C-alpha positions as CSV (number, residue, x, y, z in Angstrom):
1,M,26.6,-11.0,-101.4
2,R,26.2,-8.8,-98.4
3,L,23.6,-9.5,-95.8
4,R,22.5,-7.4,-92.7
5,A,24.5,-8.6,-89.8
6,L,22.3,-9.8,-87.1
7,P,22.7,-8.3,-83.6
8,T,25.5,-10.3,-81.5
9,A,23.1,-11.0,-78.7
10,L,20.8,-13.1,-81.1
11,R,23.1,-14.5,-83.5
12,G,24.3,-17.2,-81.2
13,P,20.7,-18.3,-80.0
14,I,19.3,-18.2,-83.4
15,S,22.0,-20.5,-85.0
16,F,21.8,-22.9,-82.2
17,W,17.9,-23.2,-82.5
18,A,18.2,-23.6,-86.2
19,L,20.9,-26.4,-85.9
20,A,18.9,-28.0,-83.2
21,G,15.7,-28.1,-85.4
22,L,17.6,-29.5,-88.3
23,A,18.9,-32.2,-86.1
24,L,15.7,-33.1,-84.9
25,L,14.4,-33.3,-88.4
26,V,17.2,-35.7,-89.3
27,S,17.1,-37.8,-86.0
28,H,13.4,-38.1,-86.2
29,D,13.7,-39.7,-89.8
30,A,16.9,-41.6,-88.9
31,V,15.1,-43.4,-85.6
32,F,12.4,-44.7,-87.8
33,A,14.8,-45.6,-90.7
34,A,17.2,-47.6,-88.2
35,Q,14.2,-49.5,-86.7
36,M,12.2,-50.2,-89.6
37,G,14.8,-50.2,-92.4
38,P,14.3,-48.2,-95.6
39,G,11.4,-48.9,-97.9
40,E,7.7,-48.9,-98.4
41,A,6.8,-49.3,-94.5
42,L,9.1,-46.4,-93.5
43,T,7.5,-44.1,-96.2
44,R,3.8,-45.2,-95.1
45,T,4.7,-44.7,-91.4
46,L,6.1,-41.1,-91.9
47,R,3.0,-40.2,-93.7
48,T,0.4,-41.7,-91.6
49,A,0.6,-42.8,-87.9
50,G,0.2,-39.4,-86.7
51,H,3.0,-37.8,-89.1
52,D,0.3,-36.1,-91.1
53,Y,1.9,-32.6,-90.2
54,W,5.6,-33.9,-91.0
55,G,5.7,-32.9,-94.5
56,L,5.2,-29.4,-93.9
57,A,7.4,-29.5,-90.6
58,T,10.2,-31.0,-92.6
59,I,10.0,-28.2,-95.4
60,G,9.9,-25.6,-92.5
61,L,12.9,-27.1,-90.6
62,A,14.9,-27.6,-93.6
63,G,14.5,-24.2,-94.9
64,I,15.3,-22.7,-91.5
65,G,18.4,-24.8,-91.4
66,A,19.4,-23.7,-94.9
67,T,19.0,-20.1,-94.2
68,A,21.2,-20.4,-90.9
69,A,23.9,-22.2,-93.0
70,L,23.8,-19.4,-95.4
71,W,24.3,-16.7,-92.7
72,A,27.3,-18.6,-91.4
73,V,29.1,-18.7,-94.7
74,V,28.2,-15.3,-95.6
75,R,29.5,-14.0,-92.1
76,L,32.8,-16.1,-92.4
77,L,33.4,-14.8,-96.1
78,Q,33.0,-11.2,-94.6
79,L,35.2,-11.6,-91.8
80,R,37.8,-13.3,-94.0
81,R,37.7,-10.3,-96.4
82,R,38.0,-8.0,-93.6
83,A,41.1,-10.0,-92.1
84,H,42.8,-9.9,-95.7
85,A,42.0,-6.3,-95.9
86,L,43.9,-5.7,-92.7
87,R,46.6,-7.9,-93.6
88,A,46.2,-9.6,-90.3
89,R,48.1,-12.5,-89.1
90,P,45.9,-15.6,-88.0
91,I,45.3,-16.1,-84.4
92,E,44.0,-19.3,-83.1
93,P,40.8,-19.3,-80.9
94,T,41.3,-19.6,-77.2
95,A,39.0,-22.5,-76.6
96,T,40.0,-25.9,-78.0
97,Y,37.9,-27.5,-80.5
98,G,37.1,-30.5,-78.1
99,G,35.8,-28.2,-75.4
100,R,33.5,-26.4,-78.1
101,F,32.5,-29.8,-79.4
102,L,31.5,-31.2,-76.1
103,V,29.4,-28.0,-75.0
104,A,27.6,-28.1,-78.3
105,W,27.1,-31.8,-78.4
106,A,25.6,-32.0,-74.6
107,R,23.3,-29.1,-75.6
108,L,22.2,-30.5,-78.9
109,F,21.7,-33.9,-77.4
110,V,19.5,-32.7,-74.4
111,V,17.3,-30.4,-76.7
112,V,16.9,-33.0,-79.6
113,A,16.2,-35.8,-77.2
114,I,13.4,-33.5,-75.3
115,G,12.0,-32.3,-78.6
116,F,11.8,-36.1,-79.9
117,A,10.0,-37.1,-76.8
118,I,7.5,-34.3,-77.1
119,Q,7.0,-34.9,-80.6
120,E,6.2,-38.8,-80.1
121,N,4.1,-38.1,-77.0
122,L,1.9,-35.7,-78.8
123,E,1.5,-38.1,-81.8
124,H,0.4,-41.0,-79.4
125,L,-2.2,-38.7,-77.9
126,G,-3.5,-37.7,-81.2
127,M,-3.5,-41.3,-82.5
128,H,-4.0,-43.7,-79.2
129,S,-5.4,-41.0,-76.9
130,H,-2.4,-41.7,-74.3
131,A,1.1,-40.7,-73.6
132,I,4.1,-42.9,-73.4
133,G,6.2,-40.5,-71.6
134,A,10.0,-41.4,-71.2
135,G,9.0,-44.6,-73.5
136,A,9.7,-42.3,-76.6
137,L,13.3,-42.6,-75.5
138,I,13.8,-45.8,-73.7
139,G,10.8,-47.9,-74.5
140,P,10.5,-50.9,-76.4
141,E,8.8,-48.8,-79.2
142,Y,11.9,-46.9,-79.7
143,P,14.7,-48.9,-78.7
144,L,17.2,-46.9,-80.9
145,A,16.1,-43.6,-80.3
146,L,18.8,-42.5,-77.8
147,P,21.9,-44.1,-80.0
148,V,20.5,-42.5,-83.2
149,I,20.1,-39.0,-81.6
150,G,23.4,-39.2,-80.0
151,L,25.1,-40.1,-83.4
152,I,23.1,-37.1,-85.3
153,T,23.8,-34.7,-82.6
154,M,27.5,-35.5,-82.5
155,V,27.7,-34.7,-86.3
156,A,25.8,-31.4,-85.7
157,A,28.1,-30.4,-82.8
158,S,31.3,-31.1,-84.8
159,I,30.0,-28.7,-87.6
160,A,29.0,-26.2,-84.8
161,A,32.4,-26.4,-83.4
162,L,34.2,-26.0,-86.6
163,V,32.1,-23.0,-87.6
164,T,32.4,-21.3,-84.2
165,G,36.1,-21.9,-83.9
166,A,36.6,-20.2,-87.5
167,E,34.4,-17.4,-86.5
168,H,36.2,-16.7,-83.2
169,A,39.8,-17.1,-84.9
170,L,38.7,-14.6,-87.4
171,I,37.4,-12.1,-84.8
172,A,40.2,-12.4,-82.7
173,T,42.5,-11.8,-85.7
174,I,40.8,-8.7,-86.9
175,A,40.7,-7.3,-83.2
176,A,44.4,-7.9,-82.8
177,A,45.3,-6.1,-86.2
178,L,43.1,-3.1,-85.4
179,H,44.8,-3.0,-82.0
180,R,48.3,-2.8,-83.8
181,I,47.0,-0.2,-86.0
182,I,45.7,2.1,-83.3
183,R,49.0,1.4,-81.4
184,R,51.1,2.4,-84.3
185,A,49.0,5.7,-84.8
186,P,50.8,8.8,-83.7
187,R,49.6,10.2,-80.4
188,R,50.9,13.7,-80.9
189,L,50.8,16.2,-83.6
190,G,54.0,17.0,-85.3
191,R,53.4,20.5,-84.5
192,P,51.3,22.5,-82.2
193,P,47.7,23.2,-83.3
194,L,47.0,26.5,-84.8
195,R,45.2,28.8,-82.5
196,I,42.3,30.4,-84.1
197,T,42.1,33.9,-82.7
198,E,39.8,37.0,-83.3
199,P,41.7,39.9,-85.0
200,R,42.2,42.8,-83.1
201,P,40.3,45.8,-84.5
202,S,42.2,48.6,-86.0
203,V,42.0,51.9,-83.9
204,L,41.4,53.7,-87.3
205,A,38.1,51.6,-87.6
206,G,36.9,52.5,-84.2
207,A,34.1,54.7,-83.3
208,A,36.2,57.8,-84.1
209,A,36.8,57.1,-87.7
210,G,35.7,59.7,-90.0
211,R,35.9,62.3,-87.8
212,A,37.9,65.4,-88.0
213,P,41.4,65.3,-86.4
214,P,41.6,66.5,-82.9
215,R,41.8,70.5,-82.4
216,L,45.2,70.4,-81.0
217,L,46.5,68.8,-84.1
218,R,44.7,71.4,-86.4
219,S,46.1,74.3,-84.6
220,A,49.7,72.8,-84.7
221,T,49.1,72.4,-88.6
């Protein structure tokens, strides 16, 4: 399966926001499930109480997340195939897994927490005509919001760190293999290049061709 590659400048942001949207989807439902427990009350709450839009939002976010995951898998497969064709030796990424994980977790946690707070404030405005502000994260109505968001984004960040680490390692491996191939290529030709020169015209094919011999030559004969 071959998909057109996204521009490098867009690939990272699109993947990040797709993962953040999927983490927000899971975090939203997980917060209510942790506070209310599974059952009919949870289902009723997620279908009412300002959540009328959530069914379509769930389908949309899940579709975006699945598409981003498919792109990631296809890209890794293409890079592996390219590295195998070059017979490249694996190279480890320069950044450590811990560093990639912490950066991804911090970014995802902030984005998902803000998204959840905005979402719940809009729902309260629609249902009760007032916003709850930071209470969506630390208020009595959502005492488990931050711990649940932290756990969900931790899992998402670990997946992101693994995928980006594998991608960077494959790119570095391919780059090193191409560098070796270029370095081994001959820098000089075995013999000097042939010069392409215009042939000199024959004196017999000049402007005097076809004329009679000079008078001196005729008298000599």
